[in-house]
Each structure stands twice: as C-alpha cells, then as structure tokens.
C-alpha positions as CSV (number, residue, x, y, z in Angstrom):
1,M,-19.1,-6.6,-53.3
2,N,-20.2,-5.8,-50.0
3,V,-18.0,-3.1,-48.4
4,V,-18.4,-1.3,-44.8
5,G,-16.8,1.2,-43.5
6,Y,-15.6,2.0,-39.9
7,R,-14.7,5.4,-38.3
8,R,-13.9,6.5,-34.3
9,V,-13.0,9.9,-32.6
10,S,-11.6,9.5,-29.3
11,T,-12.6,12.4,-27.3
12,D,-15.8,14.3,-26.5
13,D,-15.0,17.2,-28.5
14,Q,-14.5,15.6,-31.8
15,A,-17.3,13.8,-31.2
16,D,-19.4,17.2,-30.8
17,Y,-18.1,18.9,-33.5
18,G,-18.0,15.9,-35.8
19,F,-15.0,16.8,-38.6
20,S,-13.0,14.1,-38.0
21,L,-15.7,11.9,-38.6
22,D,-17.3,13.3,-41.6
23,A,-13.7,13.4,-43.0
24,Q,-12.8,9.4,-42.1
25,E,-16.5,8.8,-43.8
26,A,-15.8,10.7,-47.1
27,L,-12.8,9.3,-47.5
28,I,-13.9,5.5,-46.7
29,H,-16.5,6.3,-49.4
30,D,-14.2,7.8,-52.2
31,Y,-11.7,5.0,-51.6
32,A,-14.5,2.5,-52.2
33,A,-15.9,4.4,-55.3
34,R,-12.5,4.0,-57.2
35,R,-12.3,0.8,-57.1
36,G,-16.1,-0.1,-57.7
37,W,-17.1,-0.8,-54.4
38,H,-20.6,-0.4,-52.6
39,V,-20.5,0.9,-49.1
40,V,-23.5,-0.5,-47.3
41,R,-22.7,0.4,-44.0
42,I,-20.5,2.8,-42.0
43,Y,-19.7,1.9,-38.3
44,T,-19.4,4.8,-35.7
45,D,-17.5,5.1,-32.2
46,A,-18.0,8.9,-31.2
47,G,-16.1,10.1,-28.6
48,V,-14.4,6.0,-27.9
49,S,-10.9,5.4,-27.1
50,G,-8.9,2.8,-29.9
51,T,-7.4,1.6,-26.5
52,L,-11.0,-0.2,-25.3
53,D,-11.8,-3.6,-26.7
54,R,-15.3,-3.6,-26.5
55,R,-16.9,-0.4,-28.2
56,P,-20.6,-0.7,-29.7
57,A,-20.4,0.0,-33.0
58,L,-17.2,-2.1,-33.2
59,D,-18.7,-4.9,-31.5
60,R,-21.8,-4.7,-34.2
61,L,-19.0,-4.6,-36.7
62,L,-17.6,-7.9,-35.4
63,A,-20.4,-9.6,-35.1
64,D,-21.8,-8.7,-38.5
65,A,-18.4,-9.9,-40.1
66,A,-18.8,-13.4,-37.9
67,E,-22.6,-13.5,-40.1
68,G,-20.8,-12.3,-43.3
69,H,-23.0,-9.4,-44.0
70,F,-19.9,-7.9,-45.8
71,E,-16.4,-8.9,-47.8
72,V,-14.2,-5.6,-47.0
73,V,-14.0,-3.4,-44.0
74,I,-12.1,0.4,-44.7
75,V,-10.9,2.4,-42.1
76,H,-9.2,5.8,-42.6
77,A,-5.8,4.7,-40.2
78,I,-4.9,1.9,-38.8
79,D,-5.0,3.4,-35.6
80,R,-8.9,4.1,-36.2
81,L,-9.3,0.6,-35.9
82,Y,-7.1,-0.5,-32.8
83,R,-4.2,1.3,-30.9
84,N,-3.3,-1.9,-29.0
85,L,-1.0,-4.2,-31.1
86,E,-2.0,-7.5,-29.7
87,A,-5.9,-6.6,-29.9
88,L,-5.2,-5.0,-33.7
89,L,-3.9,-8.6,-34.7
90,R,-6.3,-10.6,-33.2
91,T,-9.2,-8.9,-34.7
92,L,-7.0,-9.0,-38.1
93,N,-6.8,-12.7,-37.4
94,L,-10.7,-13.0,-37.0
95,F,-11.5,-11.0,-40.1
96,Q,-8.8,-13.6,-42.2
97,Q,-10.9,-16.8,-41.0
98,Q,-14.1,-15.0,-41.5
99,R,-13.0,-14.3,-45.3
100,V,-13.6,-10.7,-44.9
101,S,-10.4,-8.4,-46.2
102,F,-9.2,-5.6,-44.4
103,V,-8.1,-2.0,-46.2
104,S,-6.5,0.9,-44.3
105,I,-6.6,4.3,-46.8
106,T,-3.9,6.1,-45.0
107,E,-1.1,3.2,-45.0
108,E,-2.6,2.1,-48.6
109,M,-1.9,-1.5,-47.8
110,D,-3.7,-4.8,-48.1
111,F,-3.3,-6.0,-45.1
112,T,-3.8,-10.1,-46.1
113,T,-0.5,-10.6,-47.7
114,P,2.9,-11.7,-46.0
115,W,4.4,-8.1,-46.9
116,G,1.0,-6.5,-45.5
117,K,1.2,-8.4,-42.4
118,L,4.9,-7.5,-41.4
119,T,4.4,-3.5,-42.1
120,L,1.1,-3.8,-40.0
121,A,3.0,-5.4,-37.1
122,V,5.6,-2.5,-37.6
123,L,2.9,0.0,-37.7
124,G,0.7,-1.3,-34.8
125,T,3.8,-1.5,-32.6
126,L,4.6,2.4,-33.2
127,A,0.5,3.0,-32.5
128,E,1.3,1.5,-29.2
129,I,4.2,3.1,-28.7
130,Y,2.5,6.5,-29.5
131,I,-0.9,5.6,-26.8
132,D,1.4,4.5,-23.9
133,K,3.5,7.6,-24.1
134,L,0.4,10.0,-24.4
135,R,-1.2,8.0,-21.7
136,A,2.3,9.1,-19.5
137,E,1.8,12.5,-20.5
138,T,-1.7,12.9,-20.0
139,R,-1.3,10.7,-16.3
140,K,1.3,14.2,-15.6
141,G,-0.8,16.6,-16.7
142,K,-3.8,15.3,-14.6
143,L,-1.7,15.2,-11.7
144,Q,-0.1,18.4,-12.0
145,R,-3.7,19.7,-12.3
146,A,-5.0,17.9,-9.2
147,K,-2.3,19.2,-7.0
148,S,-3.3,22.9,-8.4
149,G,-6.4,22.0,-6.7
150,L,-7.8,22.2,-10.7
151,W,-10.8,19.7,-12.0
152,N,-10.1,17.2,-15.0
153,G,-12.4,16.3,-17.4
154,S,-15.7,18.1,-18.1
155,I,-17.1,20.6,-15.6
156,P,-19.3,18.5,-13.2
157,L,-23.1,19.6,-12.3
158,G,-23.2,21.9,-9.6
159,Y,-19.9,24.2,-11.3
160,C,-19.5,26.7,-13.8
161,N,-16.2,28.6,-14.7
162,G,-18.0,31.9,-13.9
163,R,-17.1,33.5,-17.7
164,C,-20.7,34.8,-17.8
165,A,-20.3,37.3,-20.8
166,G,-19.2,34.4,-22.9
167,C,-20.7,31.4,-21.4
168,T,-21.1,28.3,-23.1
169,D,-22.2,26.3,-20.5
170,P,-25.2,23.7,-21.3
171,N,-27.1,25.5,-18.4
172,G,-26.2,29.2,-19.1
173,P,-28.8,30.0,-22.0
174,D,-32.7,30.6,-20.5
175,Y,-31.7,29.1,-17.4
176,C,-28.4,31.0,-15.6
177,P,-29.3,34.4,-14.0
178,Y,-26.2,35.7,-14.6
179,F,-26.5,34.3,-18.1
180,G,-24.5,37.1,-20.6
181,G,-23.7,39.3,-17.7
182,P,-20.5,40.7,-16.1
183,N,-17.7,37.9,-15.7
184,R,-18.3,36.6,-12.3
185,H,-14.3,34.7,-12.5
186,Q,-11.3,35.2,-14.4
187,G,-9.4,32.5,-13.5
188,Q,-9.0,28.5,-13.8
189,A,-10.9,27.8,-11.1
190,L,-14.8,26.8,-11.0
191,I,-17.4,28.6,-9.1
192,A,-21.0,27.0,-7.9
193,H,-23.6,27.1,-10.5
194,P,-26.5,29.2,-8.7
195,I,-29.2,26.6,-9.5
196,E,-27.3,23.6,-9.9
197,S,-25.5,23.9,-6.9
198,E,-28.9,23.8,-4.5
199,A,-29.9,20.5,-6.4
200,V,-26.4,19.2,-5.7
201,R,-27.2,19.9,-1.8
202,L,-30.7,18.9,-2.5
203,A,-29.6,15.4,-3.6
204,F,-27.3,14.4,-0.6
205,Q,-29.5,16.1,1.9
206,W,-32.4,13.7,0.8
207,Y,-30.2,10.7,0.5
208,G,-28.4,11.5,3.9
209,T,-31.9,10.6,5.7
210,G,-32.0,7.3,4.5
211,D,-35.7,7.9,3.2
212,F,-35.1,7.8,-0.8
213,S,-33.8,6.2,-3.1
214,D,-31.2,7.0,-5.8
215,G,-34.7,6.8,-8.3
216,Q,-37.0,8.7,-5.8
217,I,-34.2,11.6,-5.6
218,A,-34.4,12.0,-8.9
219,E,-38.3,12.0,-9.2
220,K,-37.9,14.4,-6.1
221,L,-35.9,16.7,-8.4
222,N,-37.3,16.5,-11.9
223,T,-40.7,17.5,-9.5
224,A,-38.9,20.7,-7.5
225,R,-38.5,23.8,-8.7
226,F,-35.5,26.6,-8.0
227,T,-37.0,29.8,-7.1
228,Q,-35.0,33.1,-8.3
229,P,-34.6,36.0,-5.8
230,D,-35.4,38.5,-8.4
231,G,-36.8,36.3,-11.1
232,P,-39.0,33.2,-12.2
233,S,-39.1,29.9,-10.7
234,L,-36.9,27.0,-12.9
235,P,-37.1,23.2,-12.9
236,F,-33.9,21.8,-11.9
237,R,-31.7,19.5,-14.8
238,T,-28.7,18.0,-15.8
239,K,-25.8,19.1,-17.3
240,R,-25.6,17.1,-20.6
241,Y,-24.1,18.6,-23.6
242,P,-25.6,18.8,-26.7
243,S,-23.9,16.1,-28.2
244,R,-25.4,13.6,-25.2
245,G,-29.1,15.1,-26.3
246,G,-28.6,18.3,-24.3
247,P,-29.9,19.0,-20.5
248,G,-32.9,16.5,-19.1
249,P,-34.4,15.2,-16.4
250,F,-32.6,13.6,-13.7
251,S,-31.9,9.8,-13.6
252,K,-31.1,7.4,-11.1
253,D,-27.6,6.8,-12.5
254,S,-27.0,10.6,-12.5
255,I,-28.3,10.9,-9.2
256,R,-25.1,8.0,-8.1
257,D,-23.2,9.9,-9.9
258,I,-23.3,13.0,-7.8
259,L,-23.7,11.4,-4.6
260,T,-20.4,9.4,-5.3
261,R,-18.6,12.8,-6.0
262,V,-15.8,13.2,-3.7
263,F,-15.2,16.4,-5.3
264,Y,-18.1,18.4,-3.9
265,T,-16.7,18.7,-0.4
266,G,-13.8,21.2,-2.2
267,V,-11.1,18.7,-3.3
268,V,-9.6,17.4,-6.0
269,P,-9.3,13.4,-6.6
270,Y,-6.5,11.8,-8.7
271,Y,-7.4,9.0,-9.6
272,G,-4.0,7.3,-11.2
273,I,-4.0,3.9,-12.5
274,N,-4.2,0.2,-10.2
275,D,-1.6,-2.7,-10.4
276,K,-3.7,-4.0,-13.4
277,G,-2.7,-1.0,-15.1
278,Q,-6.7,0.5,-15.2
279,K,-8.1,3.8,-13.7
280,R,-9.1,3.7,-9.8
281,K,-13.0,3.5,-9.4
282,R,-14.5,6.5,-8.5
283,L,-14.7,6.2,-4.4
284,N,-10.7,5.0,-4.5
285,P,-8.8,7.6,-5.6
286,D,-5.3,7.5,-5.5
287,A,-4.9,10.9,-3.9
288,L,-7.0,14.1,-3.0
289,Y,-6.1,17.6,-3.1
290,P,-7.1,21.0,-1.8
291,G,-9.5,22.3,-4.4
292,Q,-9.6,25.9,-5.8
293,H,-13.4,25.5,-6.2
294,P,-15.9,25.9,-3.1
295,A,-17.4,22.7,-1.2
296,L,-21.0,22.4,-1.8
297,I,-21.5,20.4,1.0
298,D,-19.1,19.3,4.0
299,Q,-17.3,16.3,4.5
300,A,-19.7,14.9,7.0
301,A,-22.5,15.4,4.6
302,F,-20.7,12.8,2.0
303,D,-19.4,10.4,4.9
304,R,-22.9,10.2,5.7
305,V,-24.3,9.6,2.0
306,R,-21.8,6.7,2.2
307,E,-22.5,4.9,5.3
308,V,-26.3,4.8,4.1
309,R,-25.0,3.3,1.0
310,R,-23.2,0.8,2.9
311,L,-25.7,0.0,4.8
312,L,-28.5,-0.3,2.1
313,G,-26.2,-1.2,-0.9
314,R,-27.5,-4.9,-0.8
315,H,-31.1,-4.2,-0.1
316,P,-32.7,-2.1,-3.0
317,R,-36.0,-0.2,-2.0
318,K,-39.1,-0.2,-4.1
319,R,-41.2,2.5,-4.8
320,H,-43.1,3.8,-2.3
321,Q,-42.1,1.6,0.2
322,T,-38.6,2.9,1.3
323,S,-39.4,2.0,5.0
324,A,-40.8,-1.4,4.6
325,R,-37.5,-2.4,2.7
326,I,-35.1,-2.0,5.3
327,Y,-34.5,-4.5,7.6
328,P,-32.3,-4.3,10.5
329,L,-31.0,-7.6,11.2
330,T,-30.0,-8.7,7.4
331,G,-26.3,-8.9,7.6
332,I,-26.4,-10.4,11.0
333,L,-28.9,-12.8,10.9
334,Y,-28.5,-16.5,10.5
335,C,-30.6,-19.6,10.2
336,A,-29.7,-21.8,12.9
337,Q,-30.7,-24.8,11.2
338,C,-28.4,-24.4,7.9
339,G,-26.3,-21.6,8.6
340,T,-26.9,-19.4,6.0
341,R,-27.4,-15.8,6.2
342,M,-31.3,-14.7,6.3
343,R,-32.7,-11.8,4.0
344,G,-35.3,-9.7,4.7
345,Q,-38.3,-10.1,2.3
346,T,-41.6,-8.3,2.1
347,G,-44.5,-10.5,1.3
348,S,-48.1,-10.2,-0.1
349,N,-49.7,-9.0,2.7
350,N,-47.2,-5.3,2.9
351,Q,-45.6,-7.2,6.1
352,R,-41.8,-7.6,7.1
353,Y,-40.4,-11.3,7.0
354,Y,-36.7,-12.8,7.4
355,I,-36.8,-15.8,5.2
356,C,-33.9,-18.3,4.9
357,P,-32.6,-19.0,1.3
358,T,-31.7,-22.3,1.1
359,R,-35.5,-23.1,2.0
360,A,-36.3,-20.6,-0.5
361,Q,-34.6,-21.2,-3.5
362,R,-34.3,-24.8,-2.6
363,T,-30.6,-25.0,-2.6
364,G,-30.6,-27.3,0.5
365,I,-32.5,-29.4,2.7
366,C,-33.8,-26.8,5.4
367,S,-37.3,-26.6,7.3
368,Q,-36.9,-22.9,8.5
369,N,-39.9,-21.2,8.0
370,G,-40.5,-17.2,7.1
371,I,-40.4,-15.1,10.3
372,R,-42.3,-11.7,11.0
373,A,-39.2,-9.3,11.1
374,E,-41.1,-7.2,13.9
375,R,-40.9,-10.7,16.3
376,L,-37.5,-11.4,16.0
377,E,-36.3,-7.6,16.0
378,E,-38.3,-7.2,19.5
379,Q,-36.5,-10.4,21.2
380,L,-33.3,-9.2,20.0
381,Y,-34.2,-5.4,21.9
382,Q,-35.1,-7.3,24.6
383,L,-32.4,-9.4,25.1
384,L,-30.0,-5.9,24.7
385,R,-32.0,-4.2,27.3
386,A,-31.4,-7.2,29.5
387,I,-27.9,-6.3,29.5
388,K,-27.1,-4.9,33.1
389,L,-23.7,-3.1,33.8
390,P,-22.6,-2.6,37.6
391,P,-21.1,0.6,38.3
392,D,-17.7,-0.2,38.4
393,W,-17.4,-2.0,35.3
394,Q,-14.6,0.2,33.8
395,A,-12.6,-0.4,37.2
396,N,-13.1,-4.1,36.7
397,L,-12.0,-4.4,33.3
398,L,-9.0,-2.2,33.9
399,R,-7.8,-4.8,37.0
400,E,-8.5,-7.6,34.4
401,Q,-5.6,-5.7,32.6
402,G,-3.1,-5.6,35.8
403,I,-3.9,-2.0,36.0
404,D,-5.2,-0.5,39.4
405,P,-7.7,2.4,38.6
406,D,-6.9,4.0,41.9
407,D,-3.2,4.5,41.0
408,L,-4.4,5.0,37.3
409,A,-6.5,8.4,38.9
410,R,-3.9,9.3,41.3
411,Q,-1.6,9.7,38.0
412,Q,-3.8,11.8,35.9
413,A,-4.6,14.0,38.9
414,Q,-0.8,14.7,39.0
415,V,-0.8,15.3,35.4
416,E,-3.2,17.9,35.6
417,A,-2.3,19.3,38.8
418,R,0.9,19.9,37.0
419,L,-0.3,21.4,34.3
420,A,-2.7,23.9,36.3
421,R,0.2,25.2,38.3
422,A,2.4,26.3,34.8
423,K,-0.8,27.7,33.8
424,D,-0.8,30.0,37.2
425,L,2.7,30.7,36.8
426,Y,2.1,31.5,32.8
427,L,-0.6,34.2,33.8
428,T,1.6,35.7,36.9
429,G,4.4,36.2,34.4
430,D,6.8,33.7,36.0
431,L,6.8,31.4,33.5
432,D,7.2,32.2,29.7
433,R,5.3,31.4,26.5
434,A,7.1,28.8,25.0
435,A,7.8,27.1,28.7
436,F,4.3,27.0,29.4
437,E,3.5,25.2,25.8
438,D,6.3,22.6,26.3
439,E,4.9,21.8,29.8
440,K,1.1,21.7,27.7
441,R,2.8,19.4,25.3
442,E,4.0,17.3,28.0
443,A,0.9,17.1,29.5
444,K,-1.3,16.0,26.8
445,F,1.6,13.5,25.5
446,K,1.2,11.6,29.5
447,L,-2.8,12.0,30.0
448,A,-2.8,10.4,26.5
449,N,-0.7,7.5,27.1
450,L,-2.7,7.0,30.7
451,Q,-6.0,6.9,29.0
452,N,-4.7,4.5,26.3
453,T,-6.0,1.6,28.1
454,G,-8.1,-0.4,25.2
455,L,-11.2,1.2,27.1
456,G,-12.6,4.2,24.7
457,D,-13.5,2.0,22.2
458,I,-15.7,-0.2,24.6
459,I,-16.5,2.8,26.4
460,T,-18.0,4.5,22.9
461,S,-19.4,1.2,22.3
462,N,-21.4,1.3,25.1
463,K,-22.9,4.4,25.0
464,K,-24.0,3.3,21.3
465,L,-25.8,0.3,22.9
466,R,-27.3,2.5,25.7
467,Q,-28.6,4.8,22.7
468,L,-29.9,1.6,20.9
469,V,-31.9,0.5,24.0
470,T,-33.3,3.6,25.4
471,E,-34.0,5.2,21.9
472,W,-35.1,1.9,19.7
473,H,-38.7,2.3,19.2
474,S,-38.2,5.8,18.2
475,L,-35.3,4.8,15.8
476,T,-35.6,4.7,12.0
477,N,-34.9,1.1,10.3
478,L,-32.0,2.2,9.0
479,K,-30.5,3.8,12.4
480,K,-31.4,0.5,14.2
481,K,-29.6,-1.4,11.4
482,K,-26.2,0.9,12.0
483,L,-26.2,0.7,15.9
484,L,-27.2,-3.5,15.5
485,Q,-24.1,-3.9,13.4
486,L,-21.8,-2.1,16.4
487,A,-23.4,-4.1,18.9
488,V,-23.9,-7.6,17.5
489,A,-21.9,-9.7,15.1
490,A,-24.4,-12.4,14.2
491,V,-28.0,-13.8,15.5
492,Y,-29.3,-17.0,15.0
493,A,-33.3,-17.6,14.6
494,Q,-34.6,-21.1,15.0
495,G,-38.4,-21.4,14.3
496,Q,-39.9,-18.4,15.2
497,E,-37.8,-17.0,17.8
498,L,-34.0,-15.8,18.4
499,C,-31.8,-18.9,20.2
500,R,-28.5,-17.4,20.7
501,A,-26.2,-14.3,19.5
502,Q,-22.6,-13.4,19.3
503,P,-21.5,-9.8,20.4
504,T,-19.1,-7.6,18.7
505,R,-15.9,-7.9,19.6
506,L,-15.6,-4.5,21.7
507,V,-19.0,-5.4,23.5
508,F,-18.2,-8.5,24.7
509,P,-16.2,-7.5,27.5
510,L,-19.0,-5.8,28.7
511,L,-21.2,-8.8,28.7
512,K,-18.3,-10.5,30.8
513,Q,-19.2,-7.5,33.4
514,A,-23.1,-7.8,33.0
515,S,-25.7,-10.0,34.8
516,L,-28.4,-11.1,31.6
517,C,-32.0,-11.4,32.2
518,G,-33.1,-13.2,29.5
519,E,-33.3,-16.7,27.7
520,I,-31.1,-16.1,24.4
521,C,-27.6,-16.8,25.4
522,F,-25.2,-15.0,24.5
523,Y,-21.6,-16.6,22.9
524,S,-18.3,-15.4,21.9
525,G,-18.0,-16.9,18.8
526,S,-14.4,-18.0,19.0
527,D,-14.7,-20.9,22.2
528,G,-18.9,-21.1,22.3
529,T,-18.8,-19.6,25.9
C-alpha cells in the first residue's frame, strides 16, 4: 500500500529551525512502519498558515491523489492539514471520492467511518475557534505595536536592531562595519543599517527620476558598491534569512517591495483586515502611526515614486529603451473612428507610434493606421500653445460667478489693514499677545473665506499649463504625461491628425476666456461645445 505524509509549520522560525517538521516526519514514518505501510513521499509546507486554501505542497498532494498515486494520507494532527472546518471537510470529501483514506496520528482516528466523521466535525470546529481567537489576539498585538511606533514582522531592509555585540542580522557578519562591536541601541526601536539604508535611498532616488524600471534599479544596485569611511567597498545585497537562501542580489520583485514600503518615511503602517476579512494591501493601510525608527526618505520622495508608478504602471519599459517606452498621450488619446483608447508601441525601426487596438488586434472594424508619436504630440503642443488668455481673465471668471472683483479686493485690503493695525498696537504694547493672536486668527479666517472663490485650482492649472507650453521641448516624456493629464481629459485622432480635444474640468473655464488660434477644436465633453 502506497502511503504519503503531509507536514506543515506556520511560522518562519519553525521553518528555520525545523524541529516541528522533523518531529512530524518521524511520527509519520513510525506510524506507517507499525502497520507495515510504505511511505513513498512526504509533502512539506514550511512557514505556511493552515488557514490558506492554496499551499504549494498541499496542491501537489491533492493533484497526486486525483491521479491515484497513493491510498493513504497521514498527518501528525488535524490542524496540520487545515485550521478551517469548511476547507477541511471539503478536502476529506475529495479524499473519499478518490478512495484515499486519511489518518491523523494525534487523534488516532480513521475519518472514513461515521463515528470518525462526527468526531472530525467537533475537532475541526474547535480548531477553527482556536484560530479565530488567535487571529483576534494577534491583530490586537500588532495594532498595539503599531500605535507604539514599533514594526511588525521581520526587520525590513535598511534597518537593524542595533544590538551589534550579539548581532544575528543576515547582513551583520562580514558585512556591517559595526558587527561584533558595542551595541548602538538597546531599546525595541530600529536604527538605520549603515549599508542597507543607502541602498534604499538610492532605489527611491533612481526610480523617482522616471528613467529606471524596477529591474534596471536591481541591476544598478547589483553592480554598485558601498564605500565605507574606514574600510573596503562592499556590494549591496538583500536581507534574506538563511532559510530563504541568505543575502543575495536584488531582483525586480525585491525592488518593488522596497518602493512600496511607507515604513521608510518614518511611520508604522497597520493594515488590519478589509470587509472580506482579508489583510489590506501594502499601499492601502488601515492607519499610519509615528514610528520610533528614523526615516530613510522623506514623504515627498515616497509620493514621487508612487506618482511615477501610477503614470507608468500600464506601460512597462524595456531594457535600455526607457525613454522610448513612455508615451505622453496614453490614457487620453482615442481613435476617432471606433472610440477605442489608443496605445503606444515601439516599431521595428525603434520609432514610437500610437496604434488603435481595434485594428491591431482585429477585434472590430477600424481602418485607423498607426501614427508617429512625435507627430501627434507636437500637434497637441501647438494646440495648447495657441491658448491666449486676456490680462483680466481672473476678473472675468469672478464676474461670471456674480462676484465683483473690485469689491473683493477692497474687502481683502480692509482685512489686511486691520491686521496691520493690530500688529502695530502689539509692537507698541497697546495690545497684549492674546488679543493679537485672536486678531490674526480672525483675519486668517476672513481672508480664507474671501479667497474661496473656486479660482485657486483653476489658477494652479493655468500655471501648470503655462509650464507645459514654455518648457515642452525640454521636458521628459514622463513630465509631459503628468502635466498633460492635468490639462487634457481626452484627444481624438483621425487619419494622421488630431481632430478634437476635451479639456479637464479645471482648464475648461480658461478656454471660455481664451482666444484660440488653431484648427483643432476643443469641446466640453458634455454638450459638445
């Protein structure tokens, strides 16, 4: 009779030291030997939770069971197979259909009998209650640590605990210049690792330019070296623990992991669970708390990287063709014939084109040919360049809202004059500090109300539009793409030309004031004007 065993541990520490795995395997072999069974294979999931339906070794076991490779599955205990009652019963039902028996050593039961099935239901329910309670307690502990500014889980690349004398960090021996020396820190908080932290800063710096992909940054870090102040230069490397292969070269996945960690800005994220009972994703934490660890990058650098990833997420870049793979009009360019959003593509001549997917993929009827990217981009630039605003455009917009610009200016001047008098009285000693602060708060409140005319965002959009026009030929394609999305909601191409454009909500009021000098028409997108 062919028999297999299944063993599992749920934490990295258990996987590292292997005691639980070894013990489970020994018990499986002993049990089979006493019954004269031959164990043909042991399936192992190391460091994997019993609540997960999909596990590499378990998936292989179920596939082999379906193909009739064995007749019995032995586990050390029920919870090694599943901690979820529904999944456990579903799997055992599959075993029965495939004529595969299931044995649990600890419970000493054959779960193919009616009494065994009843007992299984009770034990499975208890296991599920246990894991639910454990989850709740674990969440409480993680939340409390986050509120205290302490990290959860393994120490991220870029940090260490500072206990140099007894360092167990993967990047301690033969790597860190402080290894084996006096402790640099005694508390629970983390400190910056002298070499890893520089790798993190470089990754954010390089990606923020928009010139490098995750894979290219991995290549750059793998060839770069860190020069110590009083020692040899060393290559950068990851912080993988021995059970996972140990420190080694960076990959695009490890770079992506770095660039999505808000932890590097000096805060501790708490993810919690979503409405479906699942852990929230890396970029959507439930809360952020001030961390006790030092920030390796500022918030602006983190936000810049997120913005670059958003702009380039749908447009992967090829090796050594970074600039050629960024298309400023993707996302806003549409085919005027079939209405499909056009996409960028690099031709065999290494030239950039915008193509219609309907024609390229033959998913419909469309005769739109590919258009050279530079041609369309230049046409849109000339269209935006033709927008000429009159000197009094801001006053005109105010009048459209029923606001007298002169009266608004007088009210603002009165508030500012009152504040100036209060300042003079404070400086001469005729007004105490408390009264002066009250005057300042009231003036700030009144000015904010007077300036809340809806023009703030429109003025900002005009500044961005002017920047786009005046600096167009010196901007990178990434910068053009970002600024265009602020000004243009959609443009349509017919043949080899742009035929019409739709401005964004904030730019449309500017066009109502502008004189346009071009053949391409703007329209509002709602009434066709």
